SEMI-658452 format. One record per residue (C-alpha): x, y, z. Coordinates in steps of 0.5 Angstrom, whole numbers, padded with zeros to 4 digits, always signed. Example, Ala and Ser with C-alpha at 12.3 -4.5 7.8 and 13.67 -1.06 7.14 Angstrom:
REM SEMI-658452
+0025-0009+0016+0027-0002+0014
//
This chain:
REM SEMI-658452
+0013+0027-0002+0006+0024-0003+0003+0032-0004+0009+0033-0009+0008+0027-0013+0000+0027-0013-0001+0030-0020-0006+0036-0018-0010+0031-0013-0011+0033-0006-0008+0029-0001-0012+0028+0006-0007+0027+0011-0011+0022+0016-0011+0020+0023-0015+0017+0029-0018+0024+0030-0021+0025+0023-0022+0019+0020-0030+0020+0023-0030+0026+0017-0029+0022+0011-0031+0015+0014-0036+0012+0019-0034+0006+0023-0039+0001+0027-0038+0004+0034-0037-0003+0035-0031-0004+0031-0029+0003+0035-0030+0000+0041-0026-0006+0040-0020-0002+0038-0020+0003+0044-0020-0004+0048-0014-0007+0045-0018-0013+0043-0018-0011+0035-0011-0010+0033-0010-0002+0030-0007-0006+0023-0014-0008+0022-0018-0002+0023-0013+0000+0018-0015-0005+0013-0023-0003+0015-0023+0004+0014-0018+0003+0008-0024-0001+0005-0030+0003+0007-0026+0010+0004-0025+0006-0002-0032+0002-0003-0035+0010+0000-0032+0015-0004-0027+0012-0008-0020+0015-0010-0013+0013-0007-0011+0010-0001-0002+0011+0000+0001+0008+0007+0005+0013+0010+0011+0009+0008+0011+0009+0001+0016+0013-0003+0013+0017-0010+0019+0018-0015+0015+0020-0020+0007+0023-0021+0002+0019-0019-0001+0016-0026-0007+0018-0029-0010+0011-0032-0009+0010-0024-0016+0014-0022-0019+0012-0030-0019+0004-0027-0025+0002-0023-0020-0001-0019-0012+0000-0018-0007-0005-0014+0001-0006-0015+0002-0012-0020+0006-0016-0023+0012-0014-0018+0018-0018-0019+0019-0023-0014+0026-0024-0011+0025-0019-0004+0025-0022+0002+0017-0022+0004+0015-0025-0002+0012-0032+0001+0009-0029+0008+0003-0028+0004-0002-0031-0002+0000-0028-0009+0004-0023-0006+0007-0020-0013-0001-0019-0015-0004-0015-0009-0001-0011-0003-0005-0007+0001-0001+0000+0002-0003+0002-0005-0011+0002-0007-0015+0006-0011-0022+0005-0013-0028+0008-0016-0034+0009-0011-0037+0002-0010-0034-0002-0014-0035-0009-0014-0028-0011-0010-0028-0006-0005-0036-0008-0003-0035-0014-0002-0028-0014+0002-0032-0009+0007-0038-0014+0007-0033-0019+0009-0029-0016+0014-0036-0014+0017-0038-0020+0017-0031-0023+0020-0032-0018+0027-0039-0019+0028-0038-0026+0028-0031-0027+0031-0027-0023+0036-0020-0026+0035-0016-0025+0028-0014-0032+0025-0009-0028+0021-0005-0021+0020-0006-0021+0012-0014-0022+0013-0015-0017+0007-0011-0020+0003-0015-0027+0003-0021-0024+0002-0018-0020-0005-0016-0027-0008-0023-0029-0006-0026-0022-0009-0023-0023-0015-0022-0032-0015-0030-0032-0014-0033-0026-0015-0034-0024-0023-0035-0017-0023-0028-0016-0018-0024-0020-0023-0026-0016-0029-0024-0010-0025-0017-0014-0022-0016-0015-0030-0016-0008-0033-0011-0007-0029-0004-0007-0032+0002-0009-0029+0005-0004-0025+0011-0002-0020+0014-0007-0022+0021-0006-0017+0016-0003-0011+0018-0008-0005+0026-0008-0008+0028-0001-0007+0028-0003+0001+0031-0009+0001+0038-0005-0002+0038+0000+0003+0037-0005+0008+0043-0008+0006+0047-0002+0006+0049-0001-0002+0053+0004-0003+0051+0011-0007+0052+0009-0015+0050+0012-0021+0047+0006-0024+0043+0005-0017+0041+0012-0017+0039+0011-0024+0036+0005-0023+0032+0006-0019+0030+0014-0020+0031+0015-0027+0030+0009-0031+0026+0006-0028+0018+0006-0029+0017+0004-0022+0014+0010-0019+0012+0008-0011+0016+0004-0007+0014+0000-0001+0020+0002+0006+0019+0000+0013+0018+0005+0019+0021-0002+0022+0028-0002+0019+0034+0001+0020+0037+0004+0013+0044+0003+0014+0047+0011+0012+0054+0009+0011+0057+0002+0008+0062-0003+0012+0067+0002+0009+0064+0008+0011+0062+0010+0004+0056+0013+0004+0050+0009+0002+0044+0009-0003+0039+0011+0004+0044+0016+0006+0043+0020-0001+0035+0019-0001+0036+0022+0007+0040+0028+0004+0035+0030-0003+0028+0029+0002+0031+0033+0008+0033+0039+0002+0026+0039-0001
//
């Protein structure tokens, strides 16, 4: 799906075995992940931050569904993240400024002020502490960057609002809503949203309570047919 909508940009699938080909991670961090004392999710935040700081480019979580080509402006701005989201989603109150920043879809130019700052903070934190204080640690550091670092604030301000319904499709699929022409049009045709956040933890019903195919079933069939 990502390759289909990458707009001619190369797509690299990263895993535990090849990430070192693209990014260096301090040995102490790696040892702690292997020992189980540093959560793999935190390692992923460190990895995406250091990749963006060093190489630039775009980070796309495997749980992101792209429905249109990634716009050129994503790569033209100093940084990019989803912004101006519809706040009417299940977990909107889980983390600070959830409609302003999410870490699952990011882009940056090399050595941006934002991701240089986030990297420095993450490295300092894990050099100092051995216990995770907050699952969404990266989100709070990103907020500090745009609130306290003038150049990072300038980078953030250059991002246009985008992907308004990014979080809404997942809730719709989870509710087992039927597949209707209006729903298909809203999410995949007329909508300006081009990236949707789904979850591997969620079980999206394929049938309504009346036995009708859901939008999740239609989406599953469409993806399998490609």
